[in-house]
C-alpha positions in Angstrom: -24.6 -18.1 -19.2 -20.7 -16.7 -19.9 -18.4 -17.2 -16.7 -15.7 -14.7 -16.9 -12.1 -15.0 -15.9 -12.7 -12.6 -12.8 -15.9 -15.1 -12.1 -14.0 -17.8 -11.5 -10.5 -15.8 -9.8 -12.3 -13.6 -7.0 -10.4 -12.0 -4.3 -11.8 -13.0 -1.1 -11.2 -13.9 2.6 -10.5 -17.4 4.2 -11.5 -19.7 5.4 -14.3 -21.0 2.7 -15.2 -19.6 -0.4 -18.7 -21.5 0.2 -19.0 -20.9 3.6 -17.2 -17.4 4.1 -17.4 -15.9 1.4 -20.6 -17.2 0.2 -22.6 -15.7 3.0 -21.2 -12.7 3.4 -22.2 -12.0 -0.4 -25.6 -13.1 0.1 -25.8 -10.9 2.9 -24.8 -8.1 1.5 -27.3 -8.9 -1.6 -30.1 -9.0 1.2 -29.2 -5.2 2.3 -29.0 -4.0 -1.1 -32.9 -5.5 -1.3 -34.1 -4.0 1.8 -32.5 -0.7 0.9 -34.6 -1.0 -1.4 -38.2 -2.0 0.5 -40.8 0.6 1.2 -40.8 -1.1 5.0 -38.8 0.6 7.8 -37.0 -2.6 9.4 -36.2 -2.6 13.2 -34.6 -6.0 12.8 -32.8 -9.4 11.7 -32.5 -12.5 11.2 -30.6 -16.1 9.6 -30.7 -19.2 9.4 -28.1 -21.5 8.7 -28.8 -25.0 6.6 -27.3 -28.3 5.4 -23.3 -27.9 5.1 -24.1 -24.0 6.3 -25.0 -25.6 9.5 -23.1 -28.9 10.1 -19.6 -27.1 9.2 -20.5 -23.9 9.7 -18.4 -23.0 13.3 -15.4 -24.5 12.1 -15.8 -22.3 8.8 -16.4 -18.8 9.8 -20.0 -18.8 8.7 -21.7 -17.2 11.9 -18.8 -14.7 11.6 -19.2 -14.1 7.9 -22.9 -13.7 8.3 -22.7 -11.1 10.4 -20.3 -9.0 9.1 -22.1 -9.3 5.8 -25.3 -8.0 7.5 -23.0 -5.4 8.7 -22.1 -4.1 5.0 -18.9 -6.3 4.9 -18.1 -8.0 1.2 -15.0 -10.3 0.5 -13.5 -8.4 -2.1 -12.7 -5.0 0.2 -12.7 -6.5 3.7 -10.7 -5.2 6.4 -9.7 -7.2 9.4 -9.5 -4.5 11.5 -12.9 -3.1 10.8 -14.2 -6.3 10.9 -13.1 -7.3 14.3 -14.6 -4.1 15.8 -18.1 -5.0 14.3 -17.9 -7.6 15.7 -16.7 -6.6 18.7 -19.6 -3.8 18.7 -22.2 -6.3 18.1 -21.4 -8.3 20.9 -21.9 -5.4 23.1 -25.2 -3.9 21.9 -26.7 -6.9 20.0 -27.3 -4.6 16.9 -25.5 -3.9 13.4 -25.5 -0.7 11.7 -25.4 -1.0 7.9 -24.4 1.5 5.5 -27.8 3.2 4.4 -29.9 1.9 7.1 -31.1 2.3 10.5 -29.8 0.8 13.4 -31.1 -3.1 13.4 -31.7 -5.7 16.1 -29.2 -8.5 15.7 -28.4 -10.6 18.8 -26.5 -13.9 17.2 -27.4 -16.4 20.1 -30.8 -15.7 19.5 -31.6 -14.6 15.5 -28.4 -17.1 14.1 -29.8 -20.1 14.1 -27.5 -23.2 12.6 -30.6 -25.7 11.5 -29.2 -29.4 11.3 -32.3 -30.9 9.7 -33.0 -31.9 6.4 -30.9 -29.2 3.9 -32.8 -27.0 2.1 -33.8 -28.2 -1.6 -31.5 -26.1 -4.0 -28.1 -26.8 -2.8 -26.4 -28.5 0.2 -25.3 -25.1 1.6 -28.6 -22.8 2.2 -29.6 -20.1 4.4 -32.3 -18.0 5.1 -32.4 -13.9 5.6 -35.1 -12.3 7.4 -36.2 -8.4 8.3 -38.5 -7.6 10.9 -40.4 -4.6 11.8 -40.7 -3.5 14.7 -43.6 -5.7 16.6 -41.1 -8.6 15.6 -43.4 -9.5 12.0 -41.4 -10.8 9.0 -41.4 -8.0 6.5 -38.5 -9.4 4.1 -37.3 -12.8 3.4 -34.9 -14.5 0.8 -33.8 -18.0 0.6 -29.9 -18.2 -0.5 -27.8 -20.9 -2.3 -23.8 -20.8 -1.8 -22.9 -22.4 -4.7 -19.2 -23.1 -4.7 -16.3 -20.6 -5.7 -18.5 -17.5 -4.0 -21.0 -17.6 -6.8 -24.5 -17.1 -4.6 -28.3 -17.5 -6.4 -31.4 -16.8 -4.7 -33.8 -19.6 -4.6 -35.9 -18.5 -7.0 -32.4 -18.2 -9.4 -31.0 -21.8 -8.5 -34.8 -23.0 -10.1 -34.3 -20.8 -13.2 -30.4 -21.1 -14.3 -29.8 -24.0 -15.7 -33.1 -24.0 -18.5 -32.2 -20.3 -18.8 -28.5 -20.7 -19.4 -29.1 -23.5 -22.0 -31.5 -21.1 -23.6 -30.3 -17.6 -23.7 -28.2 -16.4 -27.3 -24.3 -16.3 -26.2 -22.8 -12.7 -26.7 -18.9 -14.1 -26.9 -17.4 -15.2 -30.0 -16.0 -18.2 -28.8 -18.9 -19.7 -26.9 -17.9 -23.0 -25.8 -19.8 -25.1 -23.7 -17.8 -28.2 -23.4 -14.6 -29.8 -24.4 -15.1 -30.6 -27.3 -16.8 -27.5 -28.4 -14.0 -25.9 -27.2 -11.5 -27.9 -29.0 -13.4 -27.2 -32.4 -13.3 -23.6 -32.1 -9.6 -23.5 -31.8 -9.2 -25.5 -34.9 -11.5 -23.5 -36.7 -10.0 -20.2 -35.5 -6.4 -21.4 -35.1 -6.5 -19.7 -31.5 -5.0 -21.4 -28.8 -7.2 -21.7 -25.7 -5.9 -18.2 -24.0 -6.9 -16.5 -27.5 -10.6 -17.4 -27.5 -11.2 -16.9 -23.8 -9.8 -13.4 -23.8 -11.6 -12.8 -26.9 -15.0 -13.5 -25.3 -13.8 -11.2 -21.9 -13.4 -8.0 -24.6 -17.0 -8.2 -25.2 -17.3 -7.1 -21.8 -14.2 -5.1 -20.8 -11.1 -3.3 -22.5 -8.2 -5.1 -23.4 -6.6 -2.9 -20.9 -9.2 -3.6 -17.8 -8.2 -7.7 -18.7 -4.5 -7.1 -18.8 -5.2 -5.1 -15.3 -7.5 -7.4 -13.7 -5.2 -10.4 -14.6 -2.1 -8.5 -12.7 -4.4 -8.0 -9.8 -5.4 -11.8 -9.6 -1.6 -12.9 -10.1 -0.2 -10.3 -7.7 -2.9 -11.0 -4.5 -2.5 -15.0 -5.4 1.9 -14.4 -4.9 1.3 -11.9 -2.3 -0.2 -14.6 -0.4 2.2 -17.2 -0.7 4.9 -15.0 0.7 2.3 -13.7 3.8 2.2 -18.2 4.0 6.0 -18.6 3.7 6.9 -15.8 6.3 4.1 -17.0 8.8 4.8 -19.1 11.5 2.4 -20.1 15.1 -0.7 -22.2 15.2 -3.7 -22.0 13.2 -7.0 -20.7 14.6 -9.6 -23.3 15.3 -8.7 -25.7 18.2 -6.8 -28.4 16.4 -3.2 -27.1 17.1 -2.2 -27.5 13.7 1.1 -25.9 13.0 1.8 -23.9 10.2 5.0 -26.1 8.5 5.4 -23.9 5.2 8.1 -21.4 6.9 10.4 -24.0 8.2 9.9 -25.9 5.3 10.8 -22.9 2.7 13.6 -21.8 5.2 14.7 -25.6 4.8 14.7 -25.9 1.0 16.5 -22.2 1.2 19.7 -23.2 3.0 20.1 -26.3 1.1 20.7 -24.2 -2.3 23.6 -24.8 -3.9 24.9 -27.3 -1.6 24.1 -30.5 -3.6 22.1 -32.1 -1.0 19.1 -32.4 -2.3 17.2 -35.5 -4.3 15.6 -34.8 -7.7 12.0 -35.1 -6.1 13.1 -32.2 -3.6 11.2 -30.3 -6.6 7.8 -31.5 -4.7 8.4 -29.9 -1.7 8.6 -26.6 -3.2 5.4 -27.0 -4.9 3.6 -28.6 -1.5 5.5 -25.4 0.5 4.0 -22.6 -2.2 0.6 -24.4 -1.8 0.6 -24.8 2.0 1.6 -21.7 2.5 -1.3 -20.3 0.5 -3.7 -22.7 2.1 -2.8 -21.7 5.9 -3.1 -18.3 5.2 -6.6 -19.2 4.0 -7.5 -21.7 7.1 -6.4 -18.3 9.1 -8.9 -15.9 7.5 -6.6 -14.3 5.4 -6.9 -13.0 1.8 -7.1 -15.6 -0.9 -7.9 -15.2 -4.7 -10.5 -18.3 -5.5 -9.1 -20.6 -7.7 -12.2 -22.3 -8.1 -12.4 -22.1 -4.9 -10.8 -20.9 -1.2 -10.4 -24.8 -0.2 -8.2 -25.5 -3.0 -7.0 -22.0 -3.7 -3.3 -23.0 -3.2 -3.1 -25.4 -6.6 -3.0 -23.1 -9.1 -0.8 -20.5 -7.8 1.6 -23.1 -6.5 2.3 -24.2 -9.9 2.4 -20.7 -11.1 5.3 -20.3 -8.6 6.6 -23.6 -9.7 6.7 -22.5 -13.7 8.2 -19.2 -13.1 10.8 -20.1 -9.9 11.8 -23.8 -11.5 11.3 -24.0 -15.2 14.0 -22.2 -17.7 12.4 -19.8 -20.1 9.2 -18.9 -17.8 8.3 -15.4 -18.2 6.2 -13.4 -15.4 4.3 -11.3 -19.0 2.4 -15.2 -19.7 1.0 -15.5 -16.1 -2.1 -14.1 -18.0 -2.0 -16.6 -20.7 -1.8 -18.9 -18.2 -4.9 -17.8 -16.1 -7.2 -17.4 -19.2 -6.7 -21.4 -20.2 -7.2 -22.4 -16.4 -10.5 -20.5 -16.5 -11.6 -21.5 -19.6 -11.5 -25.2 -18.1 -12.8 -24.2 -14.8 -15.4 -22.7 -16.2 -16.2 -25.9 -18.2 -16.2 -27.8 -14.8 -18.3 -25.1 -13.3 -21.0 -25.4 -15.8 -20.9 -29.2 -16.2 -20.6 -30.6 -13.0 -19.8 -28.5 -9.8 -16.7 -26.9 -8.2 -18.8 -27.1 -4.4 -17.6 -29.4 -1.9 -20.6 -29.8 -0.5 -22.1 -30.5 -3.9 -19.9 -33.1 -5.0 -16.6 -33.6 -2.7 -13.6 -32.4 -2.5 -13.1 -33.9 -6.3 -14.9 -30.7 -7.2 -12.8 -28.2 -5.2 -8.9 -30.0 -5.5 -9.7 -31.6 -8.6 -11.2 -28.9 -10.6 -8.2 -27.0 -9.5 -5.2 -29.5 -10.6 -7.3 -29.5 -14.0 -7.0 -26.1 -13.8 -3.5 -25.7 -12.7 -2.8 -28.5 -15.6 -3.8 -26.5 -18.5 -2.6 -23.4 -17.5 0.8 -25.0 -17.3 0.6 -27.2 -20.5 -0.4 -23.5 -22.2 2.9 -21.6 -21.3 5.1 -24.6 -21.9 3.9 -24.4 -25.3 1.4 -27.4 -25.7 -1.6 -27.5 -28.1 -4.9 -27.1 -27.7 -5.2 -30.6 -27.8 -2.4 -31.5 -25.5 -3.7 -28.5 -22.9 -7.3 -30.6 -22.3 -5.3 -33.6 -22.1 -3.4 -31.9 -19.0 -7.1 -31.2 -17.8 -8.4 -34.5 -17.8 -5.5 -36.8 -16.9 -5.8 -34.2 -13.4 -9.0 -33.9 -13.1 -9.5 -38.5 -13.7 -7.0 -39.0 -11.0 -9.4 -36.8 -8.3 -12.3 -38.2 -9.1 -14.7 -39.9 -6.0 -12.3 -37.6 -3.9 -14.2 -36.6 -0.3 -14.3 -34.0 1.1 -14.1 -34.4 5.0 -12.8 -32.1 6.8 -11.5 -32.5 10.5 -14.1 -30.3 13.0 -15.2 -28.9 9.8 -11.6 -26.7 9.7 -10.3 -26.2 6.1 -6.7 -27.6 7.9 -6.9 -31.5 7.6 -6.5 -32.8 4.9 -7.0 -29.8 2.9 -3.5 -28.2 3.7 -1.7 -30.8 2.4 -4.4 -32.2 -0.2 -3.8 -28.9 -2.4 0.0 -29.7 -2.3 -0.3 -32.9 -3.3 -2.9 -31.4 -5.9 -0.2 -28.9 -7.3 2.1 -32.4 -8.0 -0.6 -33.9 -10.0 -1.3 -31.1 -11.6 2.2 -30.4 -13.0 2.5 -34.4 -13.7 -0.6 -34.2 -16.1 0.8 -31.3 -18.0 4.1 -33.2 -18.2 2.4 -36.1 -19.3 0.4 -34.3 -21.8 3.0 -32.8 -23.6 4.9 -36.0 -24.0 2.0 -36.7 -26.3 0.0 -35.6 -29.6 -3.0 -34.3 -27.7 -4.9 -37.6 -28.5 -6.1 -39.9 -25.4 -8.6 -42.4 -24.7 -10.8 -40.4 -22.7 -12.3 -36.7 -23.3 -12.3 -33.9 -20.8 -16.2 -33.6 -20.9 -16.3 -37.5 -20.1 -14.2 -36.9 -16.8 -16.1 -34.0 -16.0 -19.2 -35.8 -16.3 -18.2 -38.5 -14.3 -17.3 -36.2 -11.7 -21.2 -35.2 -11.8 -22.2 -38.3 -11.7 -19.8 -39.7 -8.8 -20.6 -36.9 -6.6 -24.5 -37.1 -7.1 -24.0 -40.4 -6.0 -21.6 -39.6 -3.1 -22.8 -39.8 0.5 -23.7 -36.4 2.0 -21.5 -37.7 4.7 -18.4 -37.5 2.0 -19.5 -33.9 1.2 -18.1 -31.2 3.2 -20.5 -31.8 6.4 -17.5 -33.2 8.6 -20.0 -36.6 9.1 -17.8 -39.2 7.4 -14.3 -40.2 6.4 -11.3 -38.5 8.3 -13.6 -36.4 10.3 -15.1 -39.1 12.4 -12.0 -41.1 12.4 -9.2 -38.6 13.6 -8.9 -37.5 16.9 -9.7 -33.9 16.5 -9.6 -32.7 20.3 
């Protein structure tokens, strides 16, 4: 299965790609099935399972499910219209999705958080049902939110692995592993970004690729800007104060005064990343990179490169994104980008690997150095747990993105000091991450049942 750069980077809404965007997408898909159904629906019901149940309220999964069933989608999300739709649902206990009749949906009765065993296909499972006037089920589907806003039905989840391996790829450079990617780069004498672009051209024109990449960076950069400008307390009950604005103002005041130590450059990266993840925690518009929980790492590294590295050029941001997407696709295909499935190593670890690869590429690295940069960044996130306090994408998630950005830059710099030869291949780091995630206790995989989530006072 080909993973486009526009699959890896998707415009969406916070606070979580798995728990907010995924359920909204699943509900949108269910509505499409319902519109095509010969049955006359009268009501809707939903049940959330596994991690969607345990941390769903902290991740606004209930809100996202209601909005998805009302016809909202992440990429066209309108916050004002969403608030109006939720208010109408509270008043009437009904939803009016486009193309369907007025449907009964009382969240207190029809939205169930099931804290029992997770569904068999993935830690993030949900079941959506439509009922007739008598309350009998006329349509039912199980969906899995598998990370990064990707959603599969139960049937798709059961078939995807075998089908993906069996089907021939339509793209000219169908690398499924980092070893294949490097082999194809050597044979073609192309960069990783150039091979990725050639693959994208099978599905869309050069102009649409460029427009899409420009749109991704525009949304990422705008998110940084909003986060640097905003102040106050984040929602959710932890009383976490936004810090990016104050730190940014402090950094600006120190410019030109010869007051800063060399390591202050890390504070700039931290601030860019925290700005994004504070916006994400507030439910703002972000880009999955590859997830919402890790959305700050990659844009922070791009802004660091553009604002602080001599010779950086905005015209090469597309090259950065294409390279990063190639690495992100390898990780998603061969391991996971889902915190509920493999812990935060799958989110911030993947993001750091992608960002390190992108930075190494635009700094002139060879494909071998780019692969080495990604491996270094991923290797030093292995085993990282996902343990958000109160199920909110705030502590430790916001700071963790800043540290992930710093690691990414360090990994790229270290790789560029060598010639690309190294002991641990990226494929081995990815496989190790998959095995570690498989063996990790569920308490440390986005359930908020272990780690910091239970060892930090959260009230």
